[in-house]
C-alpha positions in Angstrom: 104.7 104.4 113.0 103.9 102.2 110.1 102.1 98.7 110.0 105.0 96.3 109.2 104.1 94.8 105.9 105.0 90.9 106.0 107.4 91.4 103.1 109.2 93.2 105.7 111.2 89.8 106.9 112.1 89.2 102.9 116.1 89.0 102.6 115.1 89.7 98.6 112.5 92.5 99.7 114.3 96.0 99.6 113.5 98.9 102.2 112.5 101.1 99.2 110.1 98.8 97.9 107.3 99.8 99.3 103.3 97.5 99.4 100.6 99.8 98.5 98.2 100.4 101.2 95.5 99.4 99.0 97.5 96.3 98.6 94.5 92.6 99.0 96.7 89.6 99.5 95.2 87.0 97.4 93.4 88.5 95.7 94.1 86.2 92.6 94.7 83.4 94.7 90.9 81.7 93.4 92.0 83.0 90.0 95.2 81.0 89.7 93.7 77.8 91.5 90.9 77.6 88.5 93.0 77.8 85.8 95.8 76.1 87.5 94.2 73.1 89.2 96.8 74.4 92.3 96.7 75.3 95.7 99.0 78.6 97.1 100.7 77.6 100.4 102.9 79.5 102.2 106.2 77.7 103.5 108.4 79.2 106.5 111.6 80.6 105.5 113.1 78.4 107.7 112.3 75.6 105.9 113.8 76.9 102.3 116.9 74.8 103.3 115.3 71.9 103.1 112.3 72.7 100.9 114.0 74.6 97.8 111.2 74.5 95.3 107.7 72.6 94.9 108.6 69.3 93.5 111.0 68.9 96.7 107.1 70.3 99.1 105.2 67.8 97.1 106.9 64.6 97.0 107.8 64.8 100.5 103.8 65.6 101.7 103.3 62.9 99.1 105.8 60.1 100.9 103.9 61.3 104.5 100.8 60.9 102.9 101.3 56.9 101.8 102.9 56.9 105.4 99.9 58.0 106.7 97.3 55.7 104.1 99.4 52.6 104.7 99.3 52.9 108.8 95.5 53.7 108.3 95.8 56.9 110.1 94.0 59.2 106.7 92.0 57.6 103.5 93.2 58.5 100.2 90.5 61.7 98.6 91.7 60.1 94.9 89.3 59.0 92.8 90.2 55.4 91.5 89.1 54.9 87.7 
């Protein structure tokens, strides 16, 4: 029996697209981060309705972080000049 791929749940992925057995998850993540300074994260498909793009995710996370900072439950790691 074939092992199910992580892409099977993607509605945009057609069944005839097969992921090669030699494919490595996250193979280029370190290179991407080094060039862009960004992290890659996976957002649950159920949240796509609320967070359609990276700007929506970043805006929501920034609001949560600022509220937590004001409440004193976290400290910022941002460098102050």
